VOLO-977739 format. One record per atom (N, C-alpha, C): z, x, y. Coordinates in pm, whole numbers, padded with zeros to 5 digits, always signed. Example, Ala and Ser with C-alpha at 12.3 -4.5 7.8 and 13.67 -1.06 7.14 Angstrom:
% residues 2
+00780+01319-00569 +00780+01230-00450 +00780+01320-00330 +00708+01285-00225 +00714+01367-00106 +00787+01290+00003 
This chain:
% residues 84
+20546+11517+06272 +20688+11494+06289 +20732+11395+06183 +20829+11434+06105 +20880+11348+06001 +20979+11247+06055 +21018+11155+05969 +21111+11050+06009 +21247+11107+06049 +21292+11208+05974 +21421+11269+06006 +21418+11336+06143 +21309+11404+06173 +21294+11470+06302 +21292+11368+06416 +21227+11257+06394 +21221+11153+06496 +21360+11093+06521 +21436+11071+06415 +21571+11016+06430 +21661+11115+06504 +21652+11243+06471 +21732+11344+06540 +21690+11351+06687 +21561+11343+06714 +21511+11346+06852 +21566+11228+06931 +21568+11110+06871 +21620+10991+06939 +21770+11002+06963 +21843+11057+06868 +21988+11074+06885 +22016+11174+06996 +21943+11284+06998 +21962+11384+07104 +21927+11323+07239 +21821+11246+07246 +21785+11179+07371 +21890+11080+07416 +21951+11008+07321 +22056+10913+07355 +22179+10985+07411 +22218+11094+07349 +22332+11173+07398 +22300+11229+07537 +22179+11279+07554 +22138+11335+07683 +22138+11228+07792 +22092+11110+07760 +22091+11001+07858 +22230+10961+07900 +22320+10957+07804 +22459+10924+07835 +22519+11031+07925 +22496+11159+07891 +22547+11268+07974 +22485+11267+08113 +22356+11240+08122 +22288+11237+08251 +22344+11123+08337 +22376+11011+08275 +22436+10901+08348 +22572+10939+08405 +22645+11024+08335 +22774+11071+08387 +22755+11174+08498 +22651+11257+08487 +22628+11363+08585 +22574+11306+08716 +22477+11216+08708 +22416+11158+08827 +22501+11037+08867 +22601+11062+08949 +22693+10956+08987 +22631+10864+09091 +22674+10741+09088 +22627+10644+09184 +22491+10585+09150 +22437+10622+09039 +22306+10570+09001 +22295+10568+08850 +22232+10470+08799 +22210+10461+08657 +22158+10324+08622 +22125+10309+08498 +22070+10183+08449 +22161+10119+08346 +22286+10158+08344 +22375+10112+08240 +22359+10199+08118 +22438+10174+08017 +22439+10260+07898 +22304+10261+07828 +22247+10145+07800 +22120+10141+07727 +22006+10197+07811 +22005+10167+07940 +21900+10221+08027 +21907+10372+08037 +22028+10426+08047 +22042+10571+08054 +22003+10637+07923 +22026+10569+07811 +21983+10623+07681 +21830+10633+07677 +21763+10529+07727 +21617+10532+07731 +21569+10643+07825 +21636+10658+07940 +21601+10766+08032 +21623+10901+07965 +21729+10913+07885 +21755+11037+07812 +21646+11069+07711 +21597+10968+07644 +21490+10989+07547 +21362+11031+07618 +21331+10965+07730 +21213+11004+07808 +21234+11143+07867 +21355+11171+07914 +21385+11304+07967 +21373+11412+07861 +21408+11379+07738 +21391+11474+07628 +21244+11504+07605 +21159+11402+07614 +21016+11425+07602 +20965+11512+07716 +21011+11482+07838 +20969+11560+07955 +21012+11706+07940 +21138+11725+07903 +21190+11862+07887 +21117+11934+07774 +21091+11863+07666 +21020+11925+07554 +20879+11965+07587 +20821+11899+07685 +20685+11933+07726 +20683+12039+07837 +20768+12021+07939 +20760+12107+08057 +20828+12243+08040 +20944+12246+07978 +21020+12370+07972 +20948+12482+07900 +20880+12458+07789 +20803+12569+07729 +20689+12617+07819 +20633+12526+07899 +20524+12566+07987 +20571+12661+08098 +20695+12640+08146 +20745+12727+08253 +20826+12843+08198 +20840+12849+08067 +20909+12962+08005 +21060+12950+08004 +21112+12830+08021 +21257+12809+08023 +21303+12774+07883 +21403+12846+07834 +21455+12817+07702 +21595+12871+07684 +21675+12799+07610 +21812+12839+07583 +21832+12881+07438 +21729+12881+07362 +21742+12914+07221 +21723+12789+07136 +21762+12801+07011 +21745+12690+06920 +21877+12623+06887 +21868+12519+06811 +21988+12450+06768 +22007+12317+06839 +22101+12242+06788 +22128+12108+06840 +22184+12114+06982 +22278+12205+07007 +22340+12214+07139 +22236+12248+07245 +22148+12343+07216 +22042+12378+07311 +21948+12260+07334 +21918+12185+07230 +21831+12069+07243 +21897+11962+07330 +22028+11942+07314 +22099+11845+07396 +22101+11890+07541 +22121+12019+07565 +22122+12071+07703 +21984+12054+07766 +21879+12088+07692 +21743+12071+07745 +21716+11925+07779 +21747+11837+07686 +21721+11695+07708 +21805+11641+07823 +21928+11689+07837 +22013+11644+07947 +21956+11688+08081 +21909+11811+08088 +21847+11860+08212 +21723+11776+08245 +21642+11747+08144 +21524+11663+08166 +21562+11523+08212 +21667+11466+08153 +21711+11331+08191 +21770+11330+08332 +21844+11434+08368 +21901+11442+08504 +21788+11452+08606 +21688+11534+08578 +21573+11545+08667 +21504+11410+08681 +21486+11341+08568 +21421+11211+08570 +21504+11109+08649 +21635+11108+08631 +21720+11016+08707 +21715+11045+08857 +21715+11173+08894 +21703+11208+09036 +21570+11161+09093 +21461+11178+09018 +21330+11133+09065 +21326+10982+09080 +21382+10911+08984 +21387+10765+08994 +21473+10722+09112 +21583+10793+09134 +21671+10763+09246 +21598+10782+09379 +21521+10891+09390 +21444+10915+09512 +21337+10809+09535 +21269+10770+09429 +21164+10669+09442 +21223+10534+09480 +21337+10498+09423 +21398+10369+09454 +21451+10363+09597 +21487+10476+09657 +21536+10478+09794 +21424+10454+09893 +21304+10495+09859 +21192+10487+09953 +21138+10348+09961 
């Protein structure tokens, strides 16, 4: 992975974290925390979705959607763990 790819990955994760923070209402870690969750969610989505055969195609928009779904899943899991 080159430096440019890493920067794009981080930007996509940041956008996904921000979107996930808007989607998962009533819970979040603030702007910076949600950005970190988005980056982690992007890693999760990048690992899990190809394994289960889920894909929306290529491109930046598809990458943002994948990362947002991963971040939303991660926020829901964190929300469930914090409630217990």
